KOLFI-467587 format. One line per field, with one value per residue (C-alpha): x, y negated, z negated; residue in one letter. Coordinates in steps of 0.001 Angstrom, whole numbers, plus 524288, in hexadecimal, padded with zeros to 5 digits. Each point is the difference from the previous one (the first is absolute). Layout:
// residues N
x = c(X ...)
y = c(Y ...)
z = c(Z ...)
r = c(A ...)
This chain:
// residues 283
x = c(7F341 7FDCC 80BAC 7F900 7FC01 80D98 80631 7F626 80355 80EC6 8088C 805F5 806F2 7F626 7FEB2 7F672 7FA61 7F715 7F720 7F4B4 7FBED 807E3 7FDEF 7F9AF 80B2C 80818 80CD9 7FA94 7FB21 80CD5 807F3 7F7CB 80169 80E96 80284 7F7EB 806D4 80D78 7FCD4 7FCDC 80D5C 7FB72 80A15 7FB85 80440 7F865 7FE1A 7FA6D 7FB6A 7F701 8099B 7F542 7FD0F 80AFD 7F951 7FBED 8070F 80667 80E0D 7FB64 7FEAB 809A4 80E1C 801D2 7F583 8040E 7FB55 80126 80A99 7F5AD 7F150 7FFC2 7F578 808D4 80B0C 7F6E1 7FAAE 80DC9 803C3 7F421 8036B 80DDF 7FB2A 7F66C 80A7D 808EE 7F540 7FE36 80E9A 80139 7F2E5 7FD79 7F43F 7FD3A 7F613 7FCC3 7F975 7FC5C 7F7C1 7F309 7FB22 805CD 80CAC 80BB4 7FB5B 7F305 80799 80797 7F350 7FA3E 80C05 801A9 7F82F 8085B 7F8C6 8012D 80DF5 80448 7F870 8077D 80C8C 7FC4F 7FB2F 7F285 7F9F5 7F770 7F7F3 7FA02 7F559 7FEF7 7F2D8 7F818 7F152 7FE44 7FA85 80ADF 809D7 7FB77 8049C 80D90 7FA39 7F6CF 80B5D 80824 7F505 7F849 80951 8075B 80BF9 80534 7F79B 8089B 7F9FB 80612 7F7C2 7FCEC 7F55E 80415 7F564 8072A 7F7F5 8090E 7F91A 7F2AC 7FADD 7FD2F 7F23F 7FEE8 8020A 8087C 7F49B 7F7A4 80AF0 803E9 7F28E 7FF25 80E34 7FE7A 7F3BB 805C4 7FF91 80E7E 8035F 7F6A3 804E1 80E16 7FC6D 7F9B3 80CC7 80790 80389 8005C 7F93B 8070E 7FE4C 80B8A 7FD15 80047 809B2 7FA9F 80D8A 805B2 803C8 8073B 8084E 80269 802DA 80B18 8052A 7FF2F 7FE98 7F456 80887 80794 7F377 7FA80 80C78 8001A 80C3A 80312 804AD 80593 7F9FD 7F287 7FA6A 7FDCD 7F2C6 7F6C9 7FEA8 7F239 8044A 80B2C 7F60B 7F6F6 80B2C 80436 7F258 7FE58 80D73 7FF94 7F198 7F922 80B12 80378 7F1A3 80020 80C48 7F9EC 7F477 8091C 80300 80D80 8052C 7FD09 80A16 80EA4 80343 8032B 80CB1 8006F 801C9 7F382 7F895 80557 7FC9D 7F244 801D4 7FCD1 7F286 7F5CB 7F86F 7F47F 7FDE0 7FD08 7F1B7 7FD71 805F2 7FA9E 7F26F 8021D 803C8 7F3BF 7F730)
y = c(78BD3 80453 80682 80D21 80017 7FC1A 80B06 809D6 7FC1F 800EE 80B92 804F7 80C4D 80AAC 80905 809FC 8092A 80BA7 803E7 8095C 80CC3 80C4C 806AC 7F47F 7FEF2 7F4C6 805EB 80374 7F218 7F9D7 80958 7FC87 7F154 80111 80821 7F6C1 7F3F4 805C0 803B3 7F18C 7FC8D 7FABB 7FFC3 805E3 80841 80B44 80282 80CC8 7FFE7 80BB6 80A2D 809A6 801EE 808FF 8073D 7F4AB 7F35C 7F4E3 80568 80B83 7F6C6 7F50B 8020E 7F269 8007D 7FA97 8072C 7FE84 807DA 80839 801F7 7FAD3 7F59A 7F5AF 802FB 7FE20 7F363 7FA84 8045F 7F931 7F361 800E8 8027C 7F4AD 7F6F2 8044B 7FD28 7F26C 7FD9D 805BD 7FB87 80C7A 808B1 80BE2 80B01 8069C 80D12 80046 80C56 8012B 7FEFD 7F6FA 7FC00 7F7EB 7F592 7FF6E 7FD74 7F4DE 7FA40 7FFF8 7F92F 7F4FD 7F9D9 806CA 7FAD0 7F1C3 8021F 805AD 7F5F4 7F541 806F7 80052 80E29 8036C 80B8C 8089A 809F7 80B17 807BC 80CF1 8066D 80B51 801E3 80393 7F5EB 80311 7FB1E 7F224 80148 7FAA3 7F431 7FE0F 800E5 7F593 7F6A3 800C3 7F6F6 7FB26 80711 802A4 7F9C5 7F8E8 7F83C 809DB 80BBC 80B15 80A04 80B83 809D5 80CA0 806AE 80BA8 803F6 80162 80DDA 8052B 7FDAD 7F25D 7F34A 7F544 7F68D 8094A 80500 7F26F 7F9A7 8005E 7FBA8 7F414 7FBCA 80249 7F35B 800F4 800C3 7F550 7F702 8025D 7FCA0 7F360 7FCB4 801BB 80E6D 80679 80CE1 808F4 80E25 80902 808EA 80EAA 8097E 80DD5 80637 7F6D5 80B24 806C3 7F3CB 7FCF8 80E23 7FFA2 7F2FB 7FA49 7F1DF 7FDB5 7FCC6 80CA6 807C2 7FA71 803CF 80DEB 7FE8E 80BCB 7FDD9 80A93 80D7F 7FB00 803DA 7F58E 7F95A 8057F 7F886 7FC1F 7FA90 7F8A9 7F96E 7FD1C 7F963 7F86E 7FA86 7FCA2 7F9BB 7F81D 7FC44 8011C 7FB6C 7F391 7FC29 8031B 7F7E3 7F4D8 7FFFA 7FBE1 7F16A 7FE3C 7F7E5 80B75 8083B 7FE5A 7F846 80848 7FDC3 7F561 80A39 806E9 7F338 7FD4A 80DB7 7FEEA 80A98 7F72D 80061 7F77F 7F7AA 7FF93 80E87 7FD68 7FCE1 80BA6 80A43 7FA21 8002F 80E7C 8021C 7F91D 807B2)
z = c(80571 7F1D7 7F97A 7FE9B 80E57 80456 7F818 8055B 80E05 7FE6E 803B4 7F355 7FB4A 7FCC9 7F456 8057B 7F5B3 801F9 7F4C0 7FDF4 7F9F0 801E8 80D2C 806FE 809C1 7FA6A 80471 80D68 8019E 7FB9E 8085B 80BDA 7FDF2 7FD64 80C39 8084F 7FAA4 80202 80E03 801D8 7FAB9 7F2D9 7F529 7F317 7F48E 7F9FC 7F17C 7FB25 7F1EB 801E3 7FB1F 7FC52 80E66 8044E 80B21 80896 7FD07 8075B 7FEF5 80841 80B98 7FCFE 7FBEA 7FA37 7F573 7F2B8 7F3D4 7F127 7F8FC 7F917 7FF09 7F207 7FEE4 7F9F4 80985 80B84 7FA38 7FE26 80DAC 805CD 7F918 80547 80DD6 7FF8A 7FABA 80B17 809DC 7FA59 80107 80DAE 80599 807CB 8030A 7F78C 7FFFC 7F317 7FD38 7F194 7FF18 7F8FE 7F21E 7F5C7 80694 7FB84 8096F 7F8BC 7F375 80662 80525 7F244 7FA9B 809DF 80B39 80A25 80BEA 7FC19 7FB7C 80D05 807EB 7F8E4 803C5 80E5F 800C0 8054A 7F8C8 80891 7F882 807DB 7F917 8071D 7FDCD 8052A 800D7 7F18F 7F692 7F64D 809FE 7FD28 7F1CE 802E4 806B3 7F472 7F669 806AD 8033B 7F346 7F8BD 80BFA 7FAEB 80D85 80A7D 809DC 80AE9 80961 7FC05 8095C 7FDE4 8085F 80325 802F5 80A7A 7FF26 7F35D 8064E 8006B 80D8A 804B5 7FA4A 8073D 7FA3A 7FFBF 7F801 7F741 7FB79 7FF4C 7F128 7FE91 808CD 7F8C9 7F272 7F7EB 7FCCF 80E79 80449 7F52C 8043D 80E0A 7FB7C 7F91F 80CA5 8006F 80D62 802F8 8098E 803E8 80207 80B90 7FD9F 805EE 80023 7FFAB 7F5BB 7F6E2 80B25 801AC 7F1AC 7FC3D 809D8 7FAF4 80DB4 803C3 808BE 80BB0 7FE4B 7FE41 80CA4 80723 7FAE8 7F79E 7F77E 7F214 7F737 800F3 803A4 80D38 80A3B 7FFD0 80A17 80CBA 7FC15 7F2CE 80681 808C4 7F48A 7F8BF 80C18 8023B 7F194 7FF07 80C9E 8002B 7F2D9 7F734 807A5 7FF27 7F176 7FDBD 807A3 7F690 7F4E8 7FF22 80635 7F4A4 7F6E9 80734 80282 80C17 80BFF 80727 80A4F 80AA9 7FBA1 800E2 80D98 804B0 7FA76 7F5C9 7F484 7FA11 80676 7F644 80985 7FDC2 7F1A8 80246 808D1 7F70C 7F38D 805EB 802D7 7F1C4 7FB86 80932)
r = c(M P V A S K V A S E R R P I L F I G V G R Q R V G K T T F L N T I I Q A M R E Q G A E L V I W N A D L L N V T Y N L P L F H E D V L E P P S A D F D D V K S W L E E R I Q D Q I D G Q Y N A F L D V G G G D T P L S R I V R E I P I V Q T L E R Q G I R V V L A H V I G P E Q A D V D Y L R H F T A Q E L F A P E A T L I V L N A G L I M S G R S A S N A F T S I K S H P I V T D A L V Q G A K L V M M P P L S C M S Q V T D R G L T F S D A A E G V V K G D H P R L S F F D Q E R V A I W W T K A I P A F I A S I P P L W L P A P S R S A V V E G V A T D P K A D V E V E E H A R A)
């Protein structure tokens, strides 16, 4: 087996990074993946470098999130380098929310070939481009792929169906995005196209700072009222049906390994579901 193919087929620690324009649902996507992975018993750490997002951020849902000492650009850049070095030394899984715009991570990427550097150190970089149905949402993907600044083999293009205006189907809303030359070129290079299923009451859950499991069970947090029975059921169906299928559409080696007990009980993602869900995303 060629070296590149052998590396791609090996289970390795993951650095999972969500990128995209502001308000495309990066944090919602990362929060969903993190909660799902932890319910499967996966071990991971969470880094939040998006300090400008104070209303809806990962620390709202996870008490163990690590953050830079300040929002200063250079401080965040130094903090990121320290975290990545610690991951190399400790060989563990990490999820990173970097925010939008010109980020400290973008500066690091321009300075060194971070993907190749981490791959040599045994870390698989997974880059998830979260995009909505607007053409401008492809800009981030264009920026990283134009000069191959940050284009790891493990690249996800996540179509966020939660951004679709009511009255439009997912297939119609994302038609121009899926046929965009930047997207089709990325797919040719090995990127995977997946669609995150919508949850109509998502804002009701996130405004309360609830995990999806707690929301489905009607847990009350703070001074917020309990979710309605109907919204509890909507969350339960989404969390137990739609999200497992969504997770299964992501290559298993691009995610942290579930615990052995989850595998035995059948909770772990099923690679065979990849084709079915990806075909839905392409529809």
